[in-house]
Residue, then its C-alpha position, 0 to 999 in steps of 0.5 A: m526476546s533474548a537475554d542479552k537484548d532484555e538486559m541491553i533494553r533495561g539498561a538503556f532505560e535506567q540510563k535515562s530519567w523519565t523525563e528525558i524519556k518523555a521529552a523524546s516522545s514529544w520531540q518524536i511528534f515533530k518528525i510525526i508532523a514533518e512526514f505528514v507535511e511533505g506527505f501532503e505537499k508532494l502528493s496533493r500535486i500527482g492527480p489521480c493514481v492508483s496503488i499497486f501492493g505486493s510482496a517485496r521479495t518476489k524476482p523479476d523471473n517470477k510470473y507476479y512480478l511480469l503482471a505487477e509490471e503489466v499492471g503498472r502500464k496498462l494503468t498509465e496508458k489510462g491515466y493514472g499514475v501508480i503509486t507503490g511502496g517504494g521497495p523491490g519486488i512487486m513495487e518495483a515492477g509496478n513503479k517500471g511498468a509506469k516509468l516505462a509507459g511515461g506515466k507518473s511513477v510514485g514511491l512511499n518508501i519505509d525505512l526498515p532494518f532488512e529488504q526495504f531500499s527504494n527502486p530506480y523506477i520512481d520519478g525524481d521528485k516522487l520519492i517519499n521516506f518515511d519512518y513511521f508506517f501509520v503515516r505512509k498507509l494514510m497517503f496510501i489511502k488518501y491519494a489512490q483512486g483504487f488498489i490493486v494488490l499482487p501477491g504478497g505477506f504481512g504487510t501486504m495484508d495490513e495493508l489490504f485489510e485497513a483499506l478494508t476496514l476504512i471502507q466497511t466503517h464508511k470512514i471514507g468513501k468506497f473504491p475499487i480494491v482488486l485481488v490479482g491472481s485467484s490462486y493466491w486470493q481464493g483461499l483467503i476468501d472462501w475462509i472469510t466466507t466460511t468462517m468469518l461470515e458463515e460460522e461467526h458473522n463477523v462481516n457482512p455478506i455485502d463486504l465481500d463485494l468490496m474485493k474482486i479478483v482477476d487473474t490478468a492485468d487487462d480485468a484489473v485494470a478494467h474493474i478500476e475503469d468501470f469503478y469510475s466510469k461514470f466520473v470524469l478523472s480529477p485530482n485526487f485530493 
């Protein structure tokens, strides 16, 4: 942190009493509750969906953008809606595939100081804007029947490992997680296997079965379909 920024933050605190700071934190609770309420009300009505994750920085001519668009379309053809983070890149591609195929296209957008803005392929009544990552991530988990994860950065990894942790610890039921792009994901799986598992025993061998790596949209959607082949699609709440 720069000296100027450090001084600015210190000055902001000096101008407010601790009572004012605590009062502001208390009021923040109501804003958090409001985000939960809006998310629950809108998403409880959309029916079965699959969340698509990936980088906001992926360009429309990138192979993974085109692949995400194909995944969105094929999910729609199988009766699923698509949930994304609502922004550009892979998120836009997933929404685009669903929208152009006439399916449900949901966007859970997050207000950020850079790079995040809602894409134009989200259904008008299915765009929700969040200030809090933890509220937004809860909506991804609670209202999706599966995750399809394309290449991305820290945010994508955060979403992926949150889902894995909740399944591993039995806080939620098991649902399918598909990693698209073996050249991108195989190195991570190899590290988990050779370091986390073999050297430190920090994961159980069966935890590796929670993820499946594929390279095509057909295989990604087929894994979701195979997982739920014994169920009839039903509302996701």
